[in-house]
C-alpha positions in Angstrom: 1.6 29.5 39.3 2.4 32.6 41.3 2.2 32.3 45.0 -0.9 33.7 46.7 -0.7 37.1 48.5 -1.2 35.4 51.8 1.7 33.0 51.2 3.9 35.7 49.8 3.2 37.9 52.9 4.1 35.0 55.2 7.4 34.5 53.4 8.1 38.2 53.6 7.4 38.3 57.4 9.6 35.3 58.0 12.5 37.0 56.1 12.0 40.2 58.1 12.5 38.4 61.4 15.8 37.0 60.1 17.2 40.6 59.6 17.9 43.5 61.9 15.4 46.3 62.1 12.7 43.7 61.6 10.3 45.5 63.9 10.6 48.6 61.8 9.8 47.0 58.5 7.3 44.3 59.6 4.1 46.4 58.9 5.4 47.3 55.5 6.6 43.8 54.7 3.3 42.2 55.6 1.5 44.4 53.1 3.9 44.3 50.2 4.8 40.7 50.3 3.2 40.1 46.9 4.9 43.0 45.3 8.3 41.5 44.3 6.9 39.0 41.9 4.6 41.6 40.4 7.4 44.1 40.1 9.1 42.1 37.4 6.1 42.2 35.2 4.8 44.9 32.9 1.1 44.0 33.1 -1.4 46.5 34.4 -1.6 46.8 38.1 -4.9 47.2 39.9 -4.1 46.3 43.5 -3.8 49.2 45.9 -1.0 47.2 47.6 1.4 48.7 45.1 1.0 52.1 46.9 2.4 50.8 50.2 6.0 51.6 49.3 4.9 55.2 48.9 3.5 55.5 52.4 6.8 56.8 54.0 6.8 59.6 51.5 3.2 60.4 52.1 3.8 60.3 55.9 6.8 62.7 55.5 4.8 65.2 53.4 1.9 65.0 55.8 4.3 65.8 58.7 5.7 68.7 56.7 2.2 70.0 56.1 0.7 69.5 59.6 3.3 69.4 62.3 4.9 72.9 61.9 1.5 74.5 62.5 -0.1 72.0 64.9 2.9 71.1 67.0 5.6 73.8 66.4 7.7 73.1 69.5 7.8 69.4 68.8 8.6 70.0 65.1 11.5 72.4 65.6 13.0 70.0 68.1 12.3 66.7 66.5 12.0 67.3 62.7 15.3 65.4 62.3 13.8 62.3 64.1 10.7 62.5 61.9 12.9 62.6 58.8 15.0 59.7 60.0 12.1 57.4 60.8 10.4 58.1 57.4 13.8 57.5 55.6 14.4 54.2 57.5 10.9 53.0 56.8 11.4 53.7 53.1 14.8 52.0 52.9 13.6 49.1 54.9 10.7 48.5 52.5 13.0 48.6 49.6 15.3 46.2 51.4 12.5 43.7 51.9 11.4 44.0 48.3 14.8 44.1 46.5 17.5 43.0 48.9 20.7 44.7 50.2 22.4 45.2 46.9 19.7 46.9 45.0 18.7 49.1 48.0 22.3 50.2 48.5 22.7 51.0 44.8 19.5 53.0 44.8 20.7 54.9 47.9 24.0 55.7 46.3 22.3 56.9 43.2 19.9 59.2 45.1 22.8 60.7 47.1 25.3 61.2 44.3 23.1 62.0 41.4 20.3 64.0 43.1 20.8 65.0 46.7 24.5 66.1 46.8 24.5 68.6 43.8 21.0 69.9 44.9 22.2 70.6 48.5 25.6 72.0 47.6 24.1 74.5 45.2 21.3 75.6 47.7 23.9 75.9 50.5 26.3 78.0 48.4 23.4 80.3 47.4 22.3 80.6 51.0 25.8 81.5 52.2 26.4 84.1 49.5 23.0 85.7 49.9 23.5 85.8 53.7 26.7 87.9 53.2 24.8 90.7 51.4 23.1 93.3 53.6 21.1 96.3 52.5 21.6 99.2 54.9 19.9 102.6 55.2 16.2 103.1 55.5 13.5 103.7 52.9 10.1 105.0 53.7 7.5 102.4 52.6 5.2 104.3 50.3 3.1 102.3 47.8 5.5 103.1 45.0 8.6 102.3 47.0 7.1 99.0 48.1 6.3 98.1 44.5 9.9 98.8 43.6 11.2 96.7 46.5 9.0 93.8 45.6 10.0 94.0 41.9 13.7 94.1 42.8 13.2 91.1 45.1 11.3 89.1 42.5 14.1 89.7 40.0 16.8 88.8 42.5 15.0 85.5 43.3 15.9 84.0 39.9 19.6 84.8 40.5 20.1 83.8 44.2 17.1 81.6 44.7 13.8 82.4 46.4 15.4 81.6 49.8 18.4 83.8 49.2 16.4 86.7 47.8 13.9 86.5 50.7 16.6 86.6 53.3 18.3 89.6 51.6 15.1 91.6 51.0 12.8 90.9 53.9 14.6 93.0 56.5 14.9 96.1 54.3 11.2 95.8 53.5 10.3 95.5 57.2 12.5 98.5 58.1 10.9 100.5 55.3 7.4 99.9 56.7 8.1 99.8 60.4 6.3 103.0 61.2 3.1 101.9 59.4 0.2 100.3 61.2 -1.2 98.2 58.3 1.7 96.2 56.9 1.0 92.5 57.2 -0.3 92.6 53.6 3.1 93.8 52.4 4.8 90.7 53.8 2.0 88.5 52.3 2.7 89.9 48.8 6.4 89.6 49.5 5.9 85.9 50.0 3.9 85.7 46.7 6.5 87.4 44.6 9.9 87.1 46.1 9.6 83.7 47.9 7.9 82.0 45.0 6.9 83.5 41.7 10.1 85.5 41.1 12.2 82.3 41.1 10.7 81.0 37.9 13.3 82.0 35.4 16.4 79.9 36.2 17.2 76.6 37.9 19.0 78.8 40.6 15.6 80.4 41.4 13.5 77.6 42.8 14.2 74.0 43.9 11.7 72.5 41.3 13.5 74.0 38.4 16.8 72.9 39.9 15.5 69.3 40.0 14.4 69.7 36.3 17.9 70.9 35.4 19.5 67.9 37.2 17.1 65.7 35.2 18.2 67.0 31.9 16.3 70.2 31.2 18.5 72.9 29.7 19.6 75.6 32.0 18.1 78.5 30.1 14.9 76.7 29.1 12.9 78.3 32.0 14.4 81.7 31.1 13.1 81.5 27.6 9.8 79.7 28.1 8.6 81.0 31.5 9.5 84.7 30.9 6.1 85.6 29.4 3.9 83.9 32.0 6.1 85.1 34.9 6.1 88.7 33.7 2.3 88.6 33.4 1.8 87.1 36.9 4.3 89.6 38.4 2.6 92.6 36.7 -0.9 91.6 37.7 0.0 90.8 41.3 2.0 94.1 41.6 -1.0 96.0 40.2 -3.3 94.4 42.9 -0.7 95.1 45.6 -0.5 98.8 44.6 -4.2 99.2 44.9 -4.3 97.5 48.3 -1.2 99.2 49.7 -2.4 102.6 48.5 -5.6 102.1 50.4 -3.8 101.0 53.6 -1.3 103.8 53.2 -4.1 106.4 53.3 -5.5 104.8 56.4 -2.1 105.0 58.0 -1.9 108.8 57.3 -2.7 109.6 61.0 0.4 107.6 62.1 2.9 109.5 60.0 3.7 111.9 62.7 5.0 109.1 64.9 8.7 108.6 65.3 10.3 106.2 62.9 11.7 103.2 64.9 14.6 103.0 62.5 15.4 106.5 61.4 17.6 107.1 58.4 21.3 106.5 59.1 22.6 107.4 55.6 22.0 106.5 52.0 20.8 103.0 51.0 23.8 100.8 50.2 24.9 97.2 50.2 27.5 95.7 52.5 29.4 92.5 51.5 29.5 93.5 47.8 32.3 90.9 47.2 29.5 88.4 47.2 28.3 89.8 43.9 31.4 88.1 42.4 30.7 84.9 44.2 27.1 85.0 43.0 28.4 85.6 39.4 30.7 82.6 39.8 27.8 80.3 40.8 25.7 81.6 37.9 28.5 80.7 35.5 29.5 77.4 37.0 26.0 75.8 37.0 25.4 75.9 33.2 29.0 75.2 32.4 29.0 72.2 34.6 25.9 70.9 32.9 27.1 71.3 29.4 30.8 70.3 29.6 31.4 66.6 29.0 34.9 65.5 30.1 34.7 61.9 28.9 36.1 60.8 32.2 33.7 59.0 34.6 33.5 56.4 37.3 30.9 53.8 38.2 30.0 54.0 41.8 27.7 51.0 42.6 25.9 51.5 39.3 25.8 55.3 39.4 27.6 57.2 36.7 29.7 60.0 38.2 31.5 62.2 35.7 34.5 64.4 36.3 32.4 67.4 35.2 29.9 66.6 38.0 32.6 66.5 40.7 34.3 69.6 39.3 31.0 71.6 39.2 30.0 70.6 42.7 33.5 71.1 44.1 33.8 74.5 42.6 30.4 75.7 43.9 31.2 74.4 47.3 34.5 76.3 47.2 32.6 79.5 46.3 30.5 79.1 49.4 33.6 78.6 51.5 35.3 81.7 50.1 32.2 83.7 50.8 32.3 82.7 54.4 36.0 83.6 54.6 35.9 87.0 52.9 32.5 88.4 53.6 32.3 91.1 56.3 31.3 89.4 59.5 29.2 92.4 60.6 27.0 92.0 57.5 26.2 88.4 58.4 25.7 89.2 62.0 23.3 92.1 61.2 21.4 89.8 58.9 21.0 87.3 61.7 22.8 84.7 59.5 22.9 81.1 60.8 23.0 77.7 59.3 19.8 76.6 61.1 17.4 77.1 58.2 19.8 75.4 55.7 20.4 72.5 58.1 16.6 71.9 58.3 16.3 72.0 54.5 19.3 69.6 54.1 17.9 67.1 56.6 14.3 67.2 55.3 15.4 67.0 51.7 17.6 64.0 52.5 14.4 62.2 53.7 12.4 63.5 50.8 14.8 62.2 48.2 15.0 58.8 49.9 11.3 58.3 50.4 10.5 59.7 46.9 12.6 57.0 45.2 10.0 54.2 45.4 7.3 56.6 44.2 9.3 57.5 41.2 9.8 53.8 40.5 6.0 53.3 40.4 5.6 56.4 38.3 8.0 55.0 35.7 5.6 52.1 35.2 3.3 54.6 33.5 -0.1 53.3 32.5 1.0 49.8 33.7 1.4 51.0 37.3 -0.9 52.2 40.1 -0.8 55.8 38.9 -2.6 54.9 35.6 -5.9 56.7 36.6 -3.9 59.9 37.3 -2.0 59.6 34.1 -5.3 59.1 32.2 -6.8 62.1 33.9 -3.8 64.4 33.0 -3.9 63.2 29.4 -1.0 62.7 27.0 1.4 65.6 26.4 0.0 67.7 23.6 -3.6 66.7 24.0 -6.2 69.5 24.2 -6.7 70.6 27.8 -3.9 68.4 29.1 -1.6 71.3 29.8 -4.3 73.2 31.8 -5.1 70.2 33.9 -1.4 69.6 34.6 -0.9 73.3 35.5 -3.7 73.2 38.1 -3.2 69.7 39.5 0.6 70.1 39.9 0.2 73.6 41.3 -2.5 72.8 43.8 -0.6 69.8 45.0 2.5 72.0 45.4 0.5 74.3 47.6 -0.1 71.6 50.2 3.0 69.5 49.5 6.5 70.7 49.0 6.8 72.0 45.4 10.2 70.3 44.6 9.0 66.6 44.9 5.7 67.6 43.3 7.6 68.8 40.2 9.7 65.6 40.1 6.6 63.4 40.4 4.8 65.2 37.6 8.0 65.2 35.5 8.0 61.4 35.6 4.2 61.2 35.2 4.8 63.0 31.9 7.4 60.4 30.8 10.6 61.7 32.5 12.3 62.3 29.2 13.7 65.9 29.4 14.5 66.0 25.6 11.0 65.0 24.6 9.3 67.3 27.2 11.3 70.3 26.0 10.4 69.5 22.4 6.7 69.3 23.2 7.0 72.3 25.5 3.5 72.9 26.9 3.5 70.1 29.4 6.9 71.0 30.9 5.8 74.7 30.9 2.6 73.7 32.8 4.6 71.7 35.4 7.1 74.4 35.9 4.6 77.2 36.2 2.3 75.2 38.4 4.8 74.1 40.9 6.7 77.4 41.1 3.7 79.8 41.1 1.3 77.9 43.3 3.8 77.2 46.0 2.7 80.7 47.1 -0.9 79.6 47.9 -0.1 78.3 51.4 2.6 78.8 54.0 3.8 75.3 53.4 4.1 75.4 49.6 7.7 76.5 49.6 10.4 76.6 52.3 11.0 80.4 52.4 7.3 81.1 53.1 7.5 79.9 56.7 10.9 81.6 57.1 9.6 85.0 56.0 6.6 84.6 58.3 8.8 83.8 61.3 11.1 86.8 60.6 8.1 89.2 60.2 6.5 88.0 63.4 9.8 88.4 65.3 9.8 92.0 64.0 6.3 92.6 65.5 4.2 92.2 62.3 0.9 90.5 63.1 0.9 87.9 60.3 -2.3 86.1 59.1 -3.0 82.6 60.4 -2.7 79.6 58.0 -6.2 80.1 56.6 -6.0 83.8 56.9 -3.1 83.8 54.6 -5.0 81.5 52.2 -7.8 84.0 52.1 -5.3 86.5 50.6 -3.7 83.9 48.3 -7.0 82.5 46.9 -8.5 86.0 46.5 -5.4 87.4 44.7 -3.6 84.6 43.0 -6.3 82.2 41.9 -7.9 84.8 39.5 -4.4 85.6 38.2 -3.7 81.9 37.6 -7.0 81.6 35.8 -5.9 84.4 33.4 -2.6 82.5 32.9 -4.5 79.4 32.1 -6.6 81.1 29.5 -3.6 82.7 27.7 -1.0 80.0 27.9 -2.7 76.6 28.5 -6.2 76.6 26.9 
């Protein structure tokens, strides 16, 4: 006979007091005391107690959604502490449930298999993009702005949404600095460059990078997301042109004003050596994923291949070379610093750690606590399942971070990259939903807030959180409805 929940909780509490950090894990231990015995079974789970190990992840995502807007000063000074507390709570819960050995092995796996390659690639792209500076001044007419947004959207799939946003936002602001009505230009920039444009390669957006690391082929997004991405970009640019043309006409009386940044020569790029570094990264990522050396090591249960070490080491070297050989004046003029990347690295460390128990529950499928959600989404290939997956994964991405949302839905769909690529529509829905709908709020994707901060620093009166959503819901939701009708019905 299995022990009662009360007795199991008492045993868990007693074990906690015998270990350090007992005060940290006590609340979690008391609630999940009955979970270890159930974890070994494959029977259906009805108890909400099973969701307790996911609470640190929920708390972290809630902090990401609320604190930057509600308590900006506290968040910018203490986000590392928030990440640390959530990570310790998650590890402590795992420790209580599974013991030292299993927790340590899980932590090593998260770090070596997921977090390290993810962070190295993002950092290298951030460094390379930060060494490219567009000089000269362009006058922000509607046609010119459309061209700048289109170039930025295309660049996003090559250097990532963060990299493309950092390269293109300052030239866009300089092009429109003599205009009175320009906040909408930055809003559409967030739509296209900081989100939608990154849909075509794993380099473009963190969700697709996580898919690549989980076994999705490097060029799968390029082939399968090209048509929906092209449609969304074309429709959003068409709406932008109509809006910007109207604003441009209203700004006609201001055109006699002096340009704050007058032309200083033709438009050109500084730091062009970074084009070579960018090409090197684009080549290294797919080669590193397809080459199998046959040499591997077992690190506390985690398979680490020579090809993985070679890929990550080579990408890190590219980033170092970019720092050494890029013109310093280009980085200085771009306002380059590691602060944004440091924040991303710290927060994603906590996200990966706290997400691990959630993924464990997701792997239980219909036998786990997420059975109702799995039933609602439907099986891959069922009529209507792709449309529901597109909207649910996308809307969650708009209020959560889109990278962990992608990973959660990837595992909800079975977690088998080969099977998902063969079926196609479900993976397409998850990919499109998480990448596209990260644009609906400021918190849907990391570059959104960065672009807003740079624009406000340049004197652009950006919309509030809900003011931005008025734009995104009015422009993007109808576009996504069209995408649903064409690709997911």
